[in-house]
N, C-alpha and C positions, 0 to 999 in steps of 0.2 A: 502554380497555386494562384488563386484569385486574390487580388487586392481590392478590398471593398471600401467605398467611400459613401458619404451621405447621398451622393448623386446616383450611384448604381446599386446600393445595397438591396433595396426592396425588389428590384427587377431580377437581381442575381438569386436571391434567397427564395422568393415566392415561386420561382419556376422549378425548384428542385424538390424531389421527393425527400431526400435526405442530404444535408450538407453540414459540415462541421466548421464553425467559425471561431477563430482565436482572437480575443480582444487583448491587446498587449500595449506595453510602453517600451520604446527603444532603450531606455536607461535601466530597465528592470533586469536584475541578475537571473531570476528564474526564467524570464522570457528568453534571455540570451542562451541559457542552457537548453531550452526546449527547441529553439530554432532549427538545428540540424536534424533532430529527430522528426519534427513536424514536416520539414521540407521533404525529407526522404520518404515519409509515409504518404505525403501528398502525390509524389511521383508514382509510387507503386499502386496506390488506390485509383489513380487516373487510368491506369492500364489494366485493372483487375477485370475479371469476367463480369462482375457487376460494379461498374465504375461508381466511385464516390468522390465528390469534390470537397476540397479543403480550402478555406479562405482565411484571411486575416484582416483585422482593422487596427490601425494605429490610433489609439485613443487620445494621444497627445495632440493629434491633428483633428480627428473626427470626434470632437467632444460631445456633440449632439447624440451620436450613436451610443457613446458610453453612458450618457445620462438616460437615454431612452431604454436601454437594457439593464439599467441599474448595476453597472460594473463598479465594484467596490475594491477590487484587488486585481493584480496582474500575475501571470496570465489568467484570464477566465475564458473557458472553452464552453460553447453552447452548441447543441445540435438543433438544427431547424428542419422541421418537416412542413413543406409548403408554407413557410413563413412563420410557423408556430415554434417558439423556442422551448427547449428543455435543457436541464443541466447535463453536462458531460460528466460521466462518473467513471471513466476508464483510465487506463494507465497513460503515462506521458513519455514512453519510449516508442521508437518507430514500430516494432512489431506489435506492441500492445495496442497502439492507436489503430493499426491496420486491422488486427483481429476484432477489436471492439466495433469499429465502424462497418466492417463487413456484416457483423451481426445486426447492426442497426439498419442497414440497407435492405429494402425489399420486405417480403413477408417474414414474419418471426420464425415460421416453420418452412424449411425448404421443401418443395415438391419433388418427391423422388419417384419418377414415373417409369424408370427401367431398372432392371437388375444391375446394370452397369453403374447407374447413379447411386443405387443403394450401396454397392460395393465400395465405390469411391468415397462416399460419405463416411463409411465405417473405417476407412484406412487412416483417419486422423488420429494423432496420438492422444487427443483428449477424448473424454467420454462422448458418446453420441446418444441422443434421445429421440426415438422414433415412435410415432403413433401409427398403428397399423389398422386400416379399415375402420376408423372411428366414425361414429355417427351420432346424431342427436346431441344430448347433453354432454356425453363424453367428448365429442369433438369440440364443442364449445369450450369446455373446461380446459382441454389441451391447448387450444389456440389462445385463450386468455392467459394461461400460465406462461406460455411461450413468449407472448407479448411483454409480460412483466419481467421475465428472467432472460431475455434474449442476449443481454450483455454478459450473462453468467454461463450459459450453456448453449450448445449447438442442438437445434431441434429440426427434425425432418418429418415428413408426412408421406405415407404410402397409401394410395387409394385403390390401385389395381389389385383386384382379388387374387390374380394369379401370383402376385408377389408376397401375399401375406396369408396363405392358406393355414399355416400352423400358428399364426400370431393374430388372427383376426380379432378385432375389438380390444387389443391390448396395447399398452404403452411399455416399451422396453428401453432400459438404459443399458447400452452396449459399452463394454470396457475392452481394453487391450490386455486384460489379466486372463491368462490361459486357465488359471485355477477357478475363476468365476467370471466368465465372459459376458453374462447377462443377468440383469435384475428385471423382473416383470411386475408391473403394477396393474392392479385391478381398476380398469378405466371407469368403473361406475362410481368411484369416490368423488368427493368435491375438490374444488380448486386448492383449498388449504391443505388437504391430505396429500394431494399430488405434489404441492410445493415442498412440504415437509419431507416427503419421501425422496424427492430429488436431491435436497441438500444433504440428507443422511446418506444416501447410496453413492453420491458422487465423489466421496473421499475413499479411495481404495486402500487395500492393505499397504501398498507401496505405490505412490504416485509422483508424477512430475510436477514440481512447483514452478509455475510460470506466472506472468503478470495477469493472465486470464484466470488461472485456477486458485491463485492465493486468496481471493475473497472467500472461497469455500472453507479453506482451512481456518481463516480468521473467524468466520461465522461459527465454526464448531468449537474454536477456542482451545483445542487440545495441543499441548506442546509439540513442537516439530523437531525431529532430527533431520538435518539437511546435509546431504553429500554433494558438495560443489564439485563439478567435473565438466569435461567437455561432452555435452549431450549431442549426439548425431544420430538421427533416425533414418538417415538416407545413405550416406557413404561409409559410415563406420558403425553399423548396427551391432556387430559382434561385440565390440568393446562396450558400447552403451548397455547392451543386454547382460554382459558379464557383471557389471556393477548392480544392475537392477535385481538380478537373481540372488546376489549376495545380501542385498537389503531384504529381499523377500524371505531368505532363510532366517535372518535375524528377527523379522516381524513375526514369523510363525512361531519361533521360539518364545517370543515375548507374549504372544496373544493369550497363551494359556494362563499366565501369571499376572500380566500387567494390564490386560484388557485394553481399554481406550485411553490409556494414560500418556501415550506417546505415539505420534504418527511418524512413519519413516518416509522421507521424500528424497528425490534427486533433483538437482538444480543445475541449469546451464550457467557456468560461472561467467560466461561472456555477457549474459543478460543481467547479471546481478553483481557487476563490478563494485558498485557503490556499497552494497551490503557486505561484500568481502572486505572492503576497507574498514567497515565498522567492526569486523571481527579481527582486524589487524592481520589479515592473511592474504594480501595481494601478491600475485606472482607465483603461487603454489599450484602444482598439478592437481592435487586433491586436497580438499579441506572438509573436515568433519566437524559440524557444529550443531548446537541445540538452541532454539529460541522458544521461550515459554509464554509469549504474549503478555508478560507482566514486566516487560522492559529488562529482562534478564537474559544474557547470552552466555553460552559455554562453548569453548573451543577444545577439541581433542589435542592433547600434546603427544600423541603416539608417533613414534618415529616412522612407522609404516602403517598405512591405511589398508586393512585387509578384513576378512570376515571376523577374525577374533577381536581385532581392535574396535570394530564397529559395535559388536555384541558387548564388550567390556564397557565401552563409553556409554551405551544405552543403559546398561544395568547400573553403573555408577551414578547416572543421573536419577534413575528411578529410586535408588536407595538413598538419595540425598547426600551423596559423597563428592560432588563436584563444586568448585568454586567459581562463581560467575566471572566472566571476562568483562572488564571495564576499560573502555578505550579512554586514554587519558594523556593530556600533554604533561610534560615534566612539572612537578611541584615547584612553584616559584621559590627561589631562594629567600626572598623577603616579600612581604605584602604590605609595604609601607605607603603605597599610593592611596589617594582618597577612596577609590573603589576597590573592594576586596576581590581578588582574582580567584575564581573557583575552577578547579580541574576535576576530571573524573575521580581521581584518587582522594580528593579532599571534599567531595560533595557532601558526604554524610556528616563530616565533622563540622562543616561550616553551615550549610543550608538547613540540615536536619538538627541542628543544635537546639534542643528544646528550651534553652534559656534565652534565646534570641529571636527577635522579629527580624526577618531577613527579606529584603526586596532584591529579587534576582532577575537580572536581564539575561536572557538567552539570545545570543546574537550570532551573526556571520560576518567575518571581516570584509566581505565584498558588498554587503548590504548597504545601500544608500541611506535608507531610513535609520539604520544603526549609527552610521557616521554622523548624521545630522543630530542624533540624540546625545552623542558622546560628550560634548562639552557641557550640556545641561545635566547629564547624569553625574559627571565629575563635580560640578558645582553643588548638586544635591548632596553628594557624599561628603564634600568639604563642609557644607553647612551643618550636617548632622553628625559630624565625627565626635562630638562631645556627648552624644546621646548614648548612654551605656548599653542599652539593650537593643539597639537598632544597627543592623549591618546592611550596607549598600553593596551588592555584589554583582558580578557579571561572569558568564561562562561562554566560551567560544564553542558553539555546537558543532562546528566542522572538525574540531580536534578532540572533543570530549563527549563521552556518554553521560547521560543522567541515569543513575542507578535506580531512580524511583519513577514509576510509570506516570504519576500525576505531574511530574515536572518535565514535560516535553513540549516541543514547539512544532507547530504546523506552518509557521511563518515567522519572519524576523522583522523587528525584535519581538520577542514574547517576554512580557514582564509579569512576574508572579510574586505575590506577597505571601511568605511562609510564616504564619503567626507562631509565636512561642507556645509550646504545649499543645499545638494542634497542627502538626506537620503533614497530616493526612488530608488536610483540606486547604490547599493553597488557593488564594484569591487572585484571579486575573486582574491586572490593571488595564483598564480600557479608556481612561480619561485622556485629557489633553497632556501632551508631552512637554510641559513647561515646568519650571521650578516650583511655582506657587501651587499648581494642581497636584503635582506629585508629593510635595511636602504635606499638603493638606490631607491627601489620601492616606499616607503613612500615619499621621497623627490620629486619624479616625480609626484605623485598623490596629494600631499598636495596643498591645496588652497592657503596657505601662510606659512611662516616659521618665526615665531616670538619667539625670546628667552625671557625667563622670566627675569625680572629685578632683579639684585642682590642687596641686602641691604648693605649699607656701614657700 
């Protein structure tokens, strides 16, 4: 991996068609977590058929570079094409980085000049989009859409007339679904129509959820049934296909009545260990769960995962008969400290109490910024303890789920003000993290300011 400094940055970056640069700080917890994934991806990409370089910049040393590229948080990843930066929008695990950057390198649509190349392109477990013998406006639209969506889909281009006799002038989305292996698009439509068509057709009846494909499911917004398992498309294909076929049977049963109310997917549990932890299901061979994109999760309690239990679990969800799973630390025996401790099981009672204005800090124990804030936050809670309608609270995001989608954190600490009688509209706190600024913010936003009565 390249280590970039102010002295060598421009020479290194300007000479590459595509290079990924991580701007980091050694003390950052997120950076430390990314390091092994980023290093492993760098090694494999360096030896890929189309090599891609990965580099890193220590912003605590190279402060000019951090300022030059407006780095406001760590880690920040940027893709440079001949020196021109653009945001990196891909996953942050090894395979996700590899898949994303291979799509970013070279032409957006891979040239498939032989039947062998076409066959190889179509063996990928993900969908494959190929333009066959496109010309004029159709070819231009295809290339433009491929350029915009290259991080979401795999695009190929066949120009040899002998290879596209029956598909000349068409765009085809190839799947690995034997029931519907192809979707054909009329190439005369415009870019927006093609884009909409790709998003719609790329979510199959039953599909594999990966770091690359999850964006399609999120965009569609349909709840997902997930079967976490050992996915192996090479050495244990029979076992993988066994479960795929069972999911397909359930999906077909549901299609007639449920329509597009639930998508069925299978997930490689090795790639989604962190999500399994959110479901409280680490270490199990098979885990059946549902996520609805409204921050609600459901986990099957079936003793045995089979065709019948999958079908029953899906139907119970569609009928509204499942109770959401909430990851929660134990409820504190007492909450006598200056800051009220919130856990998953008490979130609704404390944070969503309509009679209280609640300032909630969502934090991680390892976060340096959170540790720095702690004494100030304690002092704030102590100073406001006699205000009847104000609660200063905190929740450890690594041990608890927020059961409300609007109370989530993309970084730590995240501080949200939940006003009384308006819990659907929390207000992010973005001011200075000092006592005076935070107190002034609460007074401005508070619905009322009632002091507790003191006993005589």
